[in-house]
N, C-alpha and C positions, 0 to 999 in steps of 0.2 A: 374827815376826811383832810386830805391835804392842797388848800385852796394857793394860787399863787394869782398874785394883782396884776393885773396886766396894763399900760393905759399911757397916754400921754404924763412924765413930769409936770407940765406946769397944772398939774391938776390935785397937788398936793394933801389938801385939806377936805376932795371925795373920798382920797384914798386910806387917808388920815379914818374916816368915816367907814367908811369898805370894811375898813380891818378891826374896825372894835364890833361896827356888825357880826358881822361874820364869828371873828374871835369869840362874841358874848350865846353864838352859836355850839360854841365847843368846836369850831374847826382849829386848824392850823392855817394857819395863815404867813405867808411869804411875800413881804413889797420890795418895792423899788429900796437899794441904799444908796442911789445920790437923787439929789433933784436939782440937778442944773440950771432948767427951763425956770426953776422959783426962783433962784441961788437962796436956797435952803440947804444945812447954817451959810452964812454968810459968807463968802468966796467958792461955793458951791459950781460958779459957771464959770469961773480961773480953773480948779480946779479940773473940771471936767470937758472943759470945751475944747471942742476938734481943731482951734486956730495954728496951735503950737507944735504939737504931733501928726500931724495928717490922718486924723481922726481914727488914731488908734485906741484908744480909750472909747471910747463910741464904741466900736468893734470890740473890745475887750468887756466891757459892762456887759454890749446884745450879749457876747458867746456867753456869758456869766447867768442871765436870763433866763436863753434858752434853757440850761440846765436846772435853773431853780424848774421851767413846765417840767422839764423831765421827773423831777419829783414831786409831781402832783399831781392830783385824780380831777384836777380842775383850774380851769384860770376865769377867773372873775375879769372882765370889762370893764374896767372907767371907763365913760362915756360919754361925760354931761354934752349935754346937746346938740347930741349924738353923730360926735365928733370920734373919728378915731383913724389917725396920722399912719402913716405906710410904714412904721418902724411894729406900731399893733396889729397891723393889717396882717403880718409876715408873722408874728408873735400865732393869730387866729390860727392862719395858717398850717403855721406848727403843729401846735397842739393839736387841731382835727385831722393830719399827717399821722396824729403817731394814739391821735385812736383817746382822746386826753376829751372831755367834755367840757363844752363852753357857753358859761353865761356872762349877760349884761347887767349894768347897773339898773341903764336905761332900755329898753324896745327897741330893737334896729327897727328901721323899715326900710324893706327891698323897693 
């Protein structure tokens, strides 16, 4: 199965753990390519920040992530503490609209 990880880039370690776990289960895992919130690697916030480009970099990264979702059978939402931000909410809605299964790292309380 092809699984795309979704969630805030501030949770890089949780992404790494999910990637390893799902890979060990035999899945093809697609993750984020940039970690601006955690500034990893150092300088990432400068390269991906939207202060100098009117948000074009973020828009391009979002478009790229939707393409990754299109390639997937499932998305796996990284949601430590139950946190799901606005961008991730949009990715979840997009996946559901496309008929792509959605699973969560931590149970979502309604």
